[in-house]
N, CA, C and O atoms as a GROMACS GRO file, in nm:
protein
  612
    1MET      N    1   1.630  -2.853   0.754
    1MET     CA    2   1.641  -2.774   0.643
    1MET      C    3   1.518  -2.654   0.668
    1MET      O    4   1.539  -2.534   0.650
    2VAL      N    5   1.423  -2.694   0.700
    2VAL     CA    6   1.291  -2.597   0.713
    2VAL      C    7   1.344  -2.492   0.828
    2VAL      O    8   1.340  -2.370   0.813
    3TYR      N    9   1.390  -2.550   0.933
    3TYR     CA   10   1.435  -2.446   1.045
    3TYR      C   11   1.540  -2.358   1.014
    3TYR      O   12   1.566  -2.269   1.096
    4ALA      N   13   1.618  -2.368   0.892
    4ALA     CA   14   1.718  -2.295   0.868
    4ALA      C   15   1.662  -2.175   0.789
    4ALA      O   16   1.718  -2.065   0.787
    5LEU      N   17   1.547  -2.205   0.724
    5LEU     CA   18   1.478  -2.094   0.636
    5LEU      C   19   1.402  -1.984   0.732
    5LEU      O   20   1.384  -1.866   0.700
    6ILE      N   21   1.361  -2.042   0.848
    6ILE     CA   22   1.289  -1.950   0.936
    6ILE      C   23   1.358  -1.815   0.969
    6ILE      O   24   1.293  -1.712   0.952
    7PRO      N   25   1.476  -1.808   1.012
    7PRO     CA   26   1.558  -1.699   1.042
    7PRO      C   27   1.557  -1.606   0.916
    7PRO      O   28   1.528  -1.486   0.918
    8LEU      N   29   1.595  -1.678   0.807
    8LEU     CA   30   1.609  -1.588   0.677
    8LEU      C   31   1.468  -1.527   0.639
    8LEU      O   32   1.465  -1.413   0.593
    9LEU      N   33   1.361  -1.595   0.654
    9LEU     CA   34   1.235  -1.543   0.615
    9LEU      C   35   1.200  -1.436   0.740
    9LEU      O   36   1.124  -1.343   0.711
   10LEU      N   37   1.241  -1.441   0.854
   10LEU     CA   38   1.203  -1.346   0.955
   10LEU      C   39   1.297  -1.206   0.921
   10LEU      O   40   1.254  -1.092   0.940
   11PHE      N   41   1.414  -1.231   0.877
   11PHE     CA   42   1.508  -1.119   0.838
   11PHE      C   43   1.455  -1.049   0.719
   11PHE      O   44   1.443  -0.927   0.716
   12SER      N   45   1.423  -1.129   0.619
   12SER     CA   46   1.372  -1.034   0.499
   12SER      C   47   1.224  -0.982   0.540
   12SER      O   48   1.194  -0.876   0.484
   13ALA      N   49   1.137  -1.031   0.617
   13ALA     CA   50   1.032  -0.964   0.655
   13ALA      C   51   1.045  -0.838   0.728
   13ALA      O   52   0.965  -0.744   0.716
   14CYS      N   53   1.156  -0.838   0.808
   14CYS     CA   54   1.186  -0.727   0.890
   14CYS      C   55   1.274  -0.604   0.829
   14CYS      O   56   1.289  -0.496   0.884
   15ALA      N   57   1.325  -0.641   0.712
   15ALA     CA   58   1.401  -0.557   0.628
   15ALA      C   59   1.337  -0.430   0.591
   15ALA      O   60   1.229  -0.431   0.532
   16GLU      N   61   1.396  -0.325   0.620
   16GLU     CA   62   1.360  -0.189   0.588
   16GLU      C   63   1.328  -0.156   0.446
   16GLU      O   64   1.419  -0.161   0.363
   17GLU      N   65   1.213  -0.123   0.412
   17GLU     CA   66   1.182  -0.101   0.264
   17GLU      C   67   1.234   0.046   0.242
   17GLU      O   68   1.230   0.133   0.329
   18GLU      N   69   1.281   0.061   0.118
   18GLU     CA   70   1.319   0.196   0.078
   18GLU      C   71   1.194   0.286   0.044
   18GLU      O   72   1.113   0.242  -0.038
   19PRO      N   73   1.176   0.394   0.094
   19PRO     CA   74   1.061   0.478   0.062
   19PRO      C   75   1.070   0.523  -0.077
   19PRO      O   76   1.177   0.538  -0.136
   20GLN      N   77   0.959   0.542  -0.125
   20GLN     CA   78   0.944   0.585  -0.276
   20GLN      C   79   0.991   0.737  -0.268
   20GLN      O   80   0.977   0.811  -0.171
   21PRO      N   81   1.055   0.769  -0.398
   21PRO     CA   82   1.099   0.906  -0.403
   21PRO      C   83   0.980   0.992  -0.392
   21PRO      O   84   0.870   0.950  -0.426
   22LEU      N   85   0.997   1.106  -0.347
   22LEU     CA   86   0.902   1.215  -0.342
   22LEU      C   87   0.869   1.272  -0.483
   22LEU      O   88   0.953   1.332  -0.550
   23SER      N   89   0.746   1.252  -0.523
   23SER     CA   90   0.708   1.301  -0.654
   23SER      C   91   0.687   1.455  -0.647
   23SER      O   92   0.635   1.505  -0.547
   24LEU      N   93   0.725   1.526  -0.747
   24LEU     CA   94   0.710   1.677  -0.762
   24LEU      C   95   0.673   1.702  -0.914
   24LEU      O   96   0.739   1.659  -1.008
   25GLN      N   97   0.564   1.773  -0.924
   25GLN     CA   98   0.502   1.802  -1.057
   25GLN      C   99   0.450   1.936  -1.072
   25GLN      O  100   0.365   1.981  -0.995
   26LEU      N  101   0.499   2.003  -1.172
   26LEU     CA  102   0.444   2.131  -1.190
   26LEU      C  103   0.364   2.127  -1.316
   26LEU      O  104   0.410   2.069  -1.415
   27PHE      N  105   0.255   2.181  -1.319
   27PHE     CA  106   0.156   2.181  -1.438
   27PHE      C  107   0.098   2.319  -1.475
   27PHE      O  108   0.064   2.400  -1.390
   28PRO      N  109   0.091   2.340  -1.600
   28PRO     CA  110   0.014   2.453  -1.642
   28PRO      C  111  -0.124   2.446  -1.589
   28PRO      O  112  -0.176   2.334  -1.590
   29ALA      N  113  -0.195   2.552  -1.541
   29ALA     CA  114  -0.328   2.557  -1.486
   29ALA      C  115  -0.398   2.677  -1.517
   29ALA      O  116  -0.333   2.774  -1.557
   30ARG      N  117  -0.529   2.684  -1.504
   30ARG     CA  118  -0.603   2.795  -1.517
   30ARG      C  119  -0.725   2.782  -1.427
   30ARG      O  120  -0.777   2.674  -1.400
   31LEU      N  121  -0.766   2.903  -1.382
   31LEU     CA  122  -0.881   2.904  -1.303
   31LEU      C  123  -1.012   2.830  -1.383
   31LEU      O  124  -1.047   2.875  -1.493
   32ALA      N  125  -1.070   2.734  -1.333
   32ALA     CA  126  -1.174   2.673  -1.410
   32ALA      C  127  -1.278   2.759  -1.482
   32ALA      O  128  -1.315   2.730  -1.596
   33ALA      N  129  -1.325   2.871  -1.410
   33ALA     CA  130  -1.410   2.988  -1.478
   33ALA      C  131  -1.357   3.028  -1.596
   33ALA      O  132  -1.435   3.041  -1.691
   34ASP      N  133  -1.229   3.052  -1.612
   34ASP     CA  134  -1.161   3.113  -1.710
   34ASP      C  135  -1.124   3.011  -1.832
   34ASP      O  136  -1.078   3.053  -1.938
   35ALA      N  137  -1.149   2.878  -1.808
   35ALA     CA  138  -1.110   2.775  -1.898
   35ALA      C  139  -1.224   2.732  -1.976
   35ALA      O  140  -1.270   2.619  -1.961
   36ARG      N  141  -1.274   2.816  -2.060
   36ARG     CA  142  -1.412   2.776  -2.139
   36ARG      C  143  -1.380   2.733  -2.292
   36ARG      O  144  -1.465   2.676  -2.360
   37ASP      N  145  -1.264   2.761  -2.338
   37ASP     CA  146  -1.245   2.740  -2.470
   37ASP      C  147  -1.189   2.579  -2.486
   37ASP      O  148  -1.157   2.507  -2.392
   38LEU      N  149  -1.185   2.546  -2.623
   38LEU     CA  150  -1.164   2.409  -2.662
   38LEU      C  151  -1.018   2.369  -2.624
   38LEU      O  152  -0.987   2.250  -2.613
   39ALA      N  153  -0.934   2.464  -2.605
   39ALA     CA  154  -0.781   2.434  -2.570
   39ALA      C  155  -0.774   2.364  -2.444
   39ALA      O  156  -0.669   2.304  -2.416
   40TYR      N  157  -0.879   2.362  -2.360
   40TYR     CA  158  -0.874   2.302  -2.215
   40TYR      C  159  -0.954   2.168  -2.222
   40TYR      O  160  -0.977   2.107  -2.118
   41VAL      N  161  -0.990   2.127  -2.322
   41VAL     CA  162  -1.058   1.984  -2.330
   41VAL      C  163  -0.961   1.885  -2.295
   41VAL      O  164  -0.851   1.889  -2.350
   42GLY      N  165  -0.986   1.800  -2.215
   42GLY     CA  166  -0.881   1.695  -2.173
   42GLY      C  167  -0.820   1.733  -2.047
   42GLY      O  168  -0.762   1.642  -1.987
   43TRP      N  169  -0.822   1.859  -1.991
   43TRP     CA  170  -0.749   1.889  -1.868
   43TRP      C  171  -0.820   1.846  -1.748
   43TRP      O  172  -0.943   1.852  -1.754
   44ASP      N  173  -0.772   1.809  -1.652
   44ASP     CA  174  -0.826   1.757  -1.529
   44ASP      C  175  -0.868   1.876  -1.446
   44ASP      O  176  -0.804   1.981  -1.454
   45THR      N  177  -0.990   1.865  -1.354
   45THR     CA  178  -1.031   1.970  -1.268
   45THR      C  179  -0.976   1.932  -1.134
   45THR      O  180  -0.986   1.818  -1.091
   46VAL      N  181  -0.914   2.036  -1.063
   46VAL     CA  182  -0.864   2.019  -0.915
   46VAL      C  183  -0.936   2.118  -0.836
   46VAL      O  184  -0.954   2.230  -0.881
   47HIS      N  185  -0.977   2.085  -0.726
   47HIS     CA  186  -1.039   2.179  -0.628
   47HIS      C  187  -0.925   2.198  -0.517
   47HIS      O  188  -0.879   2.102  -0.457
   48PHE      N  189  -0.884   2.327  -0.496
   48PHE     CA  190  -0.779   2.357  -0.409
   48PHE      C  191  -0.826   2.463  -0.309
   48PHE      O  192  -0.879   2.568  -0.345
   49ALA      N  193  -0.802   2.428  -0.177
   49ALA     CA  194  -0.837   2.524  -0.066
   49ALA      C  195  -0.705   2.588  -0.029
   49ALA      O  196  -0.603   2.520  -0.017
   50ALA      N  197  -0.707   2.733  -0.009
   50ALA     CA  198  -0.601   2.803   0.040
   50ALA      C  199  -0.659   2.894   0.143
   50ALA      O  200  -0.722   2.995   0.112
   51GLY      N  201  -0.634   2.854   0.269
   51GLY     CA  202  -0.689   2.909   0.389
   51GLY      C  203  -0.850   2.882   0.392
   51GLY      O  204  -0.887   2.764   0.388
   52GLU      N  205  -0.934   2.973   0.398
   52GLU     CA  206  -1.076   2.955   0.385
   52GLU      C  207  -1.135   2.960   0.261
   52GLU      O  208  -1.254   2.933   0.248
   53LYS      N  209  -1.052   2.998   0.148
   53LYS     CA  210  -1.086   3.005   0.007
   53LYS      C  211  -1.081   2.879  -0.060
   53LYS      O  212  -0.981   2.811  -0.040
   54GLU      N  213  -1.178   2.829  -0.144
   54GLU     CA  214  -1.138   2.720  -0.229
   54GLU      C  215  -1.174   2.769  -0.375
   54GLU      O  216  -1.264   2.848  -0.401
   55ALA      N  217  -1.098   2.716  -0.455
   55ALA     CA  218  -1.115   2.759  -0.600
   55ALA      C  219  -1.089   2.626  -0.686
   55ALA      O  220  -1.018   2.536  -0.643
   56ALA      N  221  -1.152   2.621  -0.810
   56ALA     CA  222  -1.161   2.503  -0.884
   56ALA      C  223  -1.047   2.558  -1.005
   56ALA      O  224  -1.056   2.670  -1.055
   57TYR      N  225  -0.947   2.468  -1.038
   57TYR     CA  226  -0.844   2.494  -1.138
   57TYR      C  227  -0.867   2.374  -1.241
   57TYR      O  228  -0.926   2.273  -1.203
   58VAL      N  229  -0.820   2.387  -1.369
   58VAL     CA  230  -0.799   2.296  -1.464
   58VAL      C  231  -0.644   2.280  -1.478
   58VAL      O  232  -0.568   2.376  -1.477
   59ILE      N  233  -0.609   2.165  -1.491
   59ILE     CA  234  -0.472   2.145  -1.520
   59ILE      C  235  -0.442   2.059  -1.625
   59ILE      O  236  -0.510   1.960  -1.650
   60ALA      N  237  -0.330   2.096  -1.695
   60ALA     CA  238  -0.290   2.019  -1.817
   60ALA      C  239  -0.256   1.872  -1.797
   60ALA      O  240  -0.217   1.832  -1.688
   61PRO      N  241  -0.270   1.798  -1.891
   61PRO     CA  242  -0.260   1.652  -1.875
   61PRO      C  243  -0.114   1.614  -1.836
   61PRO      O  244  -0.092   1.519  -1.760
   62GLU      N  245  -0.009   1.697  -1.895
   62GLU     CA  246   0.128   1.650  -1.863
   62GLU      C  247   0.188   1.783  -1.797
   62GLU      O  248   0.159   1.897  -1.834
   63PRO      N  249   0.273   1.753  -1.696
   63PRO     CA  250   0.355   1.836  -1.628
   63PRO      C  251   0.467   1.907  -1.710
   63PRO      O  252   0.528   1.847  -1.799
   64LEU      N  253   0.491   2.033  -1.678
   64LEU     CA  254   0.604   2.099  -1.735
   64LEU      C  255   0.730   2.062  -1.668
   64LEU      O  256   0.832   2.064  -1.738
   65LEU      N  257   0.739   2.032  -1.552
   65LEU     CA  258   0.850   1.981  -1.474
   65LEU      C  259   0.820   1.870  -1.381
   65LEU      O  260   0.707   1.852  -1.336
   66THR      N  261   0.919   1.797  -1.355
   66THR     CA  262   0.900   1.684  -1.243
   66THR      C  263   1.020   1.701  -1.151
   66THR      O  264   1.103   1.790  -1.167
   67ASP      N  265   1.024   1.614  -1.057
   67ASP     CA  266   1.142   1.611  -0.964
   67ASP      C  267   1.262   1.566  -1.022
   67ASP      O  268   1.365   1.576  -0.955
   68TRP      N  269   1.267   1.509  -1.160
   68TRP     CA  270   1.384   1.473  -1.220
   68TRP      C  271   1.448   1.590  -1.282
   68TRP      O  272   1.568   1.587  -1.308
   69ASN      N  273   1.373   1.698  -1.310
   69ASN     CA  274   1.427   1.834  -1.370
   69ASN      C  275   1.498   1.914  -1.273
   69ASN      O  276   1.565   2.009  -1.314
   70VAL      N  277   1.491   1.886  -1.131
   70VAL     CA  278   1.552   1.947  -1.029
   70VAL      C  279   1.686   1.889  -0.996
   70VAL      O  280   1.687   1.773  -0.953
   71ILE      N  281   1.798   1.951  -1.010
   71ILE     CA  282   1.920   1.896  -0.995
   71ILE      C  283   1.982   1.961  -0.851
   71ILE      O  284   2.074   1.903  -0.792
   72ALA      N  285   1.932   2.071  -0.806
   72ALA     CA  286   1.970   2.107  -0.665
   72ALA      C  287   1.876   2.212  -0.639
   72ALA      O  288   1.809   2.264  -0.728
   73PHE      N  289   1.872   2.251  -0.493
   73PHE     CA  290   1.778   2.348  -0.452
   73PHE      C  291   1.830   2.397  -0.316
   73PHE      O  292   1.906   2.331  -0.244
   74LYS      N  293   1.782   2.520  -0.288
   74LYS     CA  294   1.787   2.568  -0.140
   74LYS      C  295   1.665   2.595  -0.087
   74LYS      O  296   1.586   2.656  -0.160
   75ALA      N  297   1.630   2.565   0.024
   75ALA     CA  298   1.503   2.581   0.092
   75ALA      C  299   1.513   2.688   0.190
   75ALA      O  300   1.615   2.694   0.258
   76ALA      N  301   1.418   2.777   0.207
   76ALA     CA  302   1.401   2.889   0.296
   76ALA      C  303   1.270   2.881   0.369
   76ALA      O  304   1.170   2.842   0.308
   77GLY      N  305   1.264   2.919   0.508
   77GLY     CA  306   1.144   2.904   0.581
   77GLY      C  307   1.064   3.040   0.534
   77GLY      O  308   1.118   3.143   0.496
   78GLN      N  309   0.936   3.018   0.545
   78GLN     CA  310   0.831   3.117   0.527
   78GLN      C  311   0.767   3.164   0.674
   78GLN      O  312   0.772   3.088   0.771
   79PRO      N  313   0.715   3.274   0.680
   79PRO     CA  314   0.626   3.322   0.803
   79PRO      C  315   0.538   3.217   0.847
   79PRO      O  316   0.530   3.194   0.967
   80ASP      N  317   0.463   3.142   0.754
   80ASP     CA  318   0.360   3.056   0.773
   80ASP      C  319   0.406   2.902   0.815
   80ASP      O  320   0.329   2.810   0.842
   81GLY      N  321   0.528   2.898   0.815
   81GLY     CA  322   0.593   2.772   0.844
   81GLY      C  323   0.616   2.671   0.724
   81GLY      O  324   0.668   2.561   0.743
   82SER      N  325   0.581   2.709   0.618
   82SER     CA  326   0.616   2.632   0.492
   82SER      C  327   0.756   2.662   0.444
   82SER      O  328   0.827   2.743   0.502
   83LYS      N  329   0.794   2.596   0.339
   83LYS     CA  330   0.920   2.615   0.285
   83LYS      C  331   0.912   2.657   0.126
   83LYS      O  332   0.843   2.595   0.045
   84VAL      N  333   0.991   2.768   0.094
   84VAL     CA  334   0.996   2.793  -0.032
   84VAL      C  335   1.128   2.728  -0.108
   84VAL      O  336   1.235   2.764  -0.058
   85ILE      N  337   1.136   2.644  -0.215
   85ILE     CA  338   1.248   2.602  -0.265
   85ILE      C  339   1.298   2.686  -0.393
   85ILE      O  340   1.227   2.709  -0.490
   86ALA      N  341   1.412   2.722  -0.380
   86ALA     CA  342   1.483   2.786  -0.512
   86ALA      C  343   1.550   2.677  -0.581
   86ALA      O  344   1.657   2.633  -0.538
   87ALA      N  345   1.490   2.627  -0.693
   87ALA     CA  346   1.523   2.500  -0.750
   87ALA      C  347   1.610   2.540  -0.880
   87ALA      O  348   1.570   2.624  -0.962
   88ARG      N  349   1.740   2.469  -0.894
   88ARG     CA  350   1.804   2.490  -1.015
   88ARG      C  351   1.760   2.358  -1.112
   88ARG      O  352   1.751   2.243  -1.070
   89LEU      N  353   1.739   2.395  -1.228
   89LEU     CA  354   1.690   2.307  -1.330
   89LEU      C  355   1.797   2.234  -1.430
   89LEU      O  356   1.896   2.296  -1.469
   90ASN      N  357   1.775   2.117  -1.462
   90ASN     CA  358   1.860   2.044  -1.557
   90ASN      C  359   1.847   2.107  -1.690
   90ASN      O  360   1.754   2.186  -1.703
   91ALA      N  361   1.920   2.087  -1.788
   91ALA     CA  362   1.906   2.159  -1.914
   91ALA      C  363   1.775   2.130  -1.985
   91ALA      O  364   1.723   2.221  -2.050
   92TYR      N  365   1.712   1.995  -1.977
   92TYR     CA  366   1.591   1.973  -2.036
   92TYR      C  367   1.484   2.058  -1.959
   92TYR      O  368   1.397   2.112  -2.027
   93GLY      N  369   1.483   2.070  -1.851
   93GLY     CA  370   1.385   2.145  -1.764
   93GLY      C  371   1.389   2.295  -1.805
   93GLY      O  372   1.293   2.366  -1.834
   94SER      N  373   1.521   2.329  -1.800
   94SER     CA  374   1.543   2.475  -1.804
   94SER      C  375   1.490   2.510  -1.961
   94SER      O  376   1.411   2.604  -1.974
   95LYS      N  377   1.528   2.447  -2.061
   95LYS     CA  378   1.481   2.473  -2.195
   95LYS      C  379   1.337   2.466  -2.223
   95LYS      O  380   1.282   2.533  -2.309
   96LYS      N  381   1.271   2.368  -2.135
   96LYS     CA  382   1.127   2.373  -2.147
   96LYS      C  383   1.056   2.490  -2.086
   96LYS      O  384   0.965   2.551  -2.142
   97MET      N  385   1.106   2.518  -1.962
   97MET     CA  386   1.055   2.647  -1.902
   97MET      C  387   1.078   2.784  -1.968
   97MET      O  388   1.002   2.881  -1.961
   98GLN      N  389   1.202   2.778  -2.038
   98GLN     CA  390   1.225   2.902  -2.108
   98GLN      C  391   1.139   2.912  -2.232
   98GLN      O  392   1.105   3.023  -2.275
   99LYS      N  393   1.102   2.795  -2.293
   99LYS     CA  394   1.015   2.814  -2.400
   99LYS      C  395   0.865   2.840  -2.357
   99LYS      O  396   0.789   2.915  -2.418
  100TYR      N  397   0.830   2.770  -2.245
  100TYR     CA  398   0.699   2.827  -2.191
  100TYR      C  399   0.685   2.946  -2.147
  100TYR      O  400   0.581   3.006  -2.172
  101SER      N  401   0.782   3.002  -2.074
  101SER     CA  402   0.759   3.135  -2.019
  101SER      C  403   0.806   3.251  -2.107
  101SER      O  404   0.810   3.366  -2.066
  102ALA      N  405   0.845   3.212  -2.238
  102ALA     CA  406   0.893   3.319  -2.329
  102ALA      C  407   0.749   3.375  -2.390
  102ALA      O  408   0.743   3.488  -2.439
  103ASP      N  409   0.637   3.292  -2.383
  103ASP     CA  410   0.511   3.344  -2.430
  103ASP      C  411   0.448   3.423  -2.320
  103ASP      O  412   0.411   3.372  -2.214
  104PRO      N  413   0.436   3.566  -2.352
  104PRO     CA  414   0.375   3.650  -2.256
  104PRO      C  415   0.237   3.620  -2.211
  104PRO      O  416   0.190   3.678  -2.113
  105GLY      N  417   0.171   3.536  -2.273
  105GLY     CA  418   0.028   3.508  -2.244
  105GLY      C  419   0.031   3.406  -2.144
  105GLY      O  420  -0.076   3.373  -2.093
  106LYS      N  421   0.146   3.347  -2.106
  106LYS     CA  422   0.157   3.226  -2.000
  106LYS      C  423   0.202   3.299  -1.876
  106LYS      O  424   0.189   3.239  -1.769
  107LEU      N  425   0.253   3.419  -1.876
  107LEU     CA  426   0.286   3.474  -1.763
  107LEU      C  427   0.176   3.541  -1.677
  107LEU      O  428   0.088   3.604  -1.735
  108LYS      N  429   0.176   3.533  -1.558
  108LYS     CA  430   0.090   3.564  -1.463
  108LYS      C  431  -0.027   3.468  -1.465
  108LYS      O  432  -0.131   3.503  -1.408
  109GLN      N  433  -0.021   3.355  -1.523
  109GLN     CA  434  -0.110   3.245  -1.521
  109GLN      C  435  -0.048   3.134  -1.420
  109GLN      O  436   0.072   3.108  -1.407
  110PRO      N  437  -0.163   3.073  -1.348
  110PRO     CA  438  -0.107   2.982  -1.247
  110PRO      C  439  -0.034   2.861  -1.285
  110PRO      O  440  -0.051   2.806  -1.394
  111LEU      N  441   0.043   2.822  -1.202
  111LEU     CA  442   0.115   2.681  -1.223
  111LEU      C  443   0.067   2.602  -1.110
  111LEU      O  444   0.075   2.649  -0.997
  112GLY      N  445   0.010   2.469  -1.136
  112GLY     CA  446  -0.029   2.392  -1.021
  112GLY      C  447   0.108   2.304  -0.960
  112GLY      O  448   0.178   2.245  -1.041
  113LEU      N  449   0.132   2.300  -0.848
  113LEU     CA  450   0.236   2.240  -0.787
  113LEU      C  451   0.193   2.115  -0.703
  113LEU      O  452   0.134   2.129  -0.596
  114LYS      N  453   0.223   1.992  -0.756
  114LYS     CA  454   0.179   1.884  -0.680
  114LYS      C  455   0.305   1.803  -0.624
  114LYS      O  456   0.397   1.763  -0.695
  115VAL      N  457   0.295   1.786  -0.481
  115VAL     CA  458   0.400   1.731  -0.427
  115VAL      C  459   0.349   1.591  -0.366
  115VAL      O  460   0.261   1.591  -0.280
  116GLY      N  461   0.404   1.476  -0.411
  116GLY     CA  462   0.335   1.344  -0.368
  116GLY      C  463   0.199   1.342  -0.427
  116GLY      O  464   0.180   1.349  -0.548
  117GLU      N  465   0.105   1.333  -0.335
  117GLU     CA  466  -0.047   1.325  -0.368
  117GLU      C  467  -0.118   1.459  -0.334
  117GLU      O  468  -0.239   1.471  -0.354
  118ARG      N  469  -0.044   1.557  -0.283
  118ARG     CA  470  -0.099   1.680  -0.222
  118ARG      C  471  -0.071   1.802  -0.327
  118ARG      O  472   0.039   1.820  -0.379
  119TRP      N  473  -0.177   1.876  -0.348
  119TRP     CA  474  -0.162   1.991  -0.429
  119TRP      C  475  -0.128   2.105  -0.329
  119TRP      O  476  -0.201   2.142  -0.238
  120VAL      N  477  -0.011   2.152  -0.359
  120VAL     CA  478   0.056   2.243  -0.277
  120VAL      C  479   0.025   2.401  -0.300
  120VAL      O  480   0.001   2.478  -0.207
  121SER      N  481   0.028   2.434  -0.422
  121SER     CA  482   0.000   2.577  -0.454
  121SER      C  483  -0.046   2.593  -0.609
  121SER      O  484  -0.021   2.509  -0.695
  122PHE      N  485  -0.112   2.705  -0.629
  122PHE     CA  486  -0.147   2.729  -0.759
  122PHE      C  487  -0.114   2.895  -0.770
  122PHE      O  488  -0.202   2.981  -0.765
  123LEU      N  489   0.019   2.919  -0.786
  123LEU     CA  490   0.074   3.053  -0.785
  123LEU      C  491   0.117   3.082  -0.930
  123LEU      O  492   0.168   3.000  -1.006
  124PRO      N  493   0.090   3.208  -0.956
  124PRO     CA  494   0.133   3.252  -1.102
  124PRO      C  495   0.285   3.244  -1.128
  124PRO      O  496   0.372   3.239  -1.042
  125LEU      N  497   0.300   3.241  -1.249
  125LEU     CA  498   0.438   3.256  -1.300
  125LEU      C  499   0.465   3.409  -1.333
  125LEU      O  500   0.404   3.458  -1.428
  126LEU      N  501   0.549   3.484  -1.262
  126LEU     CA  502   0.546   3.625  -1.275
  126LEU      C  503   0.658   3.676  -1.369
  126LEU      O  504   0.658   3.795  -1.402
  127SER      N  505   0.748   3.598  -1.411
  127SER     CA  506   0.870   3.640  -1.493
  127SER      C  507   0.918   3.525  -1.560
  127SER      O  508   0.895   3.417  -1.507
  128PRO      N  509   0.991   3.527  -1.684
  128PRO     CA  510   1.036   3.432  -1.735
  128PRO      C  511   1.160   3.341  -1.668
  128PRO      O  512   1.249   3.398  -1.604
  129VAL      N  513   1.161   3.213  -1.686
  129VAL     CA  514   1.245   3.129  -1.628
  129VAL      C  515   1.359   3.108  -1.720
  129VAL      O  516   1.347   3.094  -1.842
  130LEU      N  517   1.479   3.106  -1.652
  130LEU     CA  518   1.603   3.071  -1.712
  130LEU      C  519   1.649   2.936  -1.662
  130LEU      O  520   1.616   2.841  -1.733
  131ASP      N  521   1.720   2.908  -1.548
  131ASP     CA  522   1.761   2.786  -1.520
  131ASP      C  523   1.722   2.755  -1.370
  131ASP      O  524   1.765   2.656  -1.312
  132ARG      N  525   1.634   2.853  -1.310
  132ARG     CA  526   1.602   2.850  -1.165
  132ARG      C  527   1.454   2.893  -1.156
  132ARG      O  528   1.410   2.986  -1.224
  133ILE      N  529   1.385   2.826  -1.073
  133ILE     CA  530   1.249   2.845  -1.039
  133ILE      C  531   1.220   2.845  -0.889
  133ILE      O  532   1.280   2.768  -0.814
  134GLN      N  533   1.125   2.935  -0.843
  134GLN     CA  534   1.090   2.922  -0.690
  134GLN      C  535   0.965   2.844  -0.691
  134GLN      O  536   0.873   2.874  -0.766
  135LEU      N  537   0.960   2.741  -0.605
  135LEU     CA  538   0.847   2.669  -0.573
  135LEU      C  539   0.809   2.675  -0.427
  135LEU      O  540   0.880   2.640  -0.333
  136ARG      N  541   0.681   2.726  -0.419
  136ARG     CA  542   0.632   2.744  -0.273
  136ARG      C  543   0.542   2.652  -0.210
  136ARG      O  544   0.471   2.589  -0.288
  137GLY      N  545   0.529   2.628  -0.083
  137GLY     CA  546   0.429   2.545  -0.017
  137GLY      C  547   0.474   2.409   0.040
  137GLY      O  548   0.389   2.332   0.084
  138PHE      N  549   0.598   2.380   0.040
  138PHE     CA  550   0.659   2.257   0.095
  138PHE      C  551   0.652   2.261   0.233
  138PHE      O  552   0.655   2.364   0.300
  139THR      N  553   0.643   2.137   0.281
  139THR     CA  554   0.655   2.109   0.436
  139THR      C  555   0.813   2.106   0.478
  139THR      O  556   0.899   2.098   0.390
  140ALA      N  557   0.836   2.110   0.573
  140ALA     CA  558   0.997   2.099   0.611
  140ALA      C  559   1.021   1.932   0.584
  140ALA      O  560   1.129   1.896   0.537
  141ALA      N  561   0.936   1.854   0.609
  141ALA     CA  562   0.966   1.722   0.584
  141ALA      C  563   0.981   1.692   0.430
  141ALA      O  564   1.071   1.624   0.380
  142GLU      N  565   0.886   1.749   0.367
  142GLU     CA  566   0.897   1.733   0.198
  142GLU      C  567   1.026   1.783   0.154
  142GLU      O  568   1.093   1.715   0.077
  143ALA      N  569   1.069   1.898   0.198
  143ALA     CA  570   1.198   1.967   0.154
  143ALA      C  571   1.304   1.863   0.185
  143ALA      O  572   1.376   1.821   0.094
  144GLU      N  573   1.316   1.821   0.310
  144GLU     CA  574   1.420   1.731   0.355
  144GLU      C  575   1.417   1.595   0.272
  144GLU      O  576   1.522   1.543   0.233
  145ARG      N  577   1.295   1.543   0.247
  145ARG     CA  578   1.289   1.418   0.162
  145ARG      C  579   1.339   1.445   0.017
  145ARG      O  580   1.411   1.366  -0.043
  146LEU      N  581   1.295   1.564  -0.036
  146LEU     CA  582   1.344   1.588  -0.182
  146LEU      C  583   1.495   1.603  -0.174
  146LEU      O  584   1.564   1.550  -0.262
  147GLN      N  585   1.547   1.665  -0.085
  147GLN     CA  586   1.700   1.681  -0.082
  147GLN      C  587   1.755   1.530  -0.072
  147GLN      O  588   1.839   1.492  -0.154
  148ARG      N  589   1.713   1.456   0.016
  148ARG     CA  590   1.765   1.318   0.030
  148ARG      C  591   1.755   1.243  -0.107
  148ARG      O  592   1.845   1.169  -0.146
  149ASP      N  593   1.636   1.266  -0.181
  149ASP     CA  594   1.602   1.191  -0.296
  149ASP      C  595   1.713   1.251  -0.423
  149ASP      O  596   1.763   1.172  -0.503
  150ILE      N  597   1.738   1.383  -0.426
  150ILE     CA  598   1.830   1.428  -0.506
  150ILE      C  599   1.970   1.378  -0.487
  150ILE      O  600   2.041   1.350  -0.583
  151GLU      N  601   2.011   1.368  -0.356
  151GLU     CA  602   2.142   1.320  -0.322
  151GLU      C  603   2.167   1.190  -0.372
  151GLU      O  604   2.275   1.158  -0.423
  152THR      N  605   2.055   1.102  -0.358
  152THR     CA  606   2.079   0.960  -0.378
  152THR      C  607   2.047   0.897  -0.506
  152THR      O  608   2.040   0.775  -0.518
  153ARG      N  609   2.025   0.989  -0.611
  153ARG     CA  610   1.992   0.950  -0.738
  153ARG      C  611   2.103   0.892  -0.807
  153ARG      O  612   2.090   0.852  -0.922
   0.00000   0.00000   0.00000
């Protein structure tokens, strides 16, 4: 009886585990030097290096968007080898971004993009969002993994 369990245990130990879905989060952010009023109490500080420059940002405790708000996207290569994703948002994400971007004071303010555990970019929101948004700084592997995750939800 014990010998019959050995192949079963070996098979289950060798079974391929499903990788965790790629986490994508987009946070409201401000340069730490500009975030001195009480509205930013409770925001986290992130140090982000872009090239040789490093800057400190504060990010909101809750993201505006997550990977669950992206229903489809197209990826395009950039000269630096990174990928920009033109993402189509679900109704919830679209309404949330429309409300956020309708405030002129929030335009031209950075949004912190976190992919997995990596801070990808802190680029400004330049125009109001309807149902699509461009997200920059993905690696090719991250773009492929996000596509696979969306297809298998």
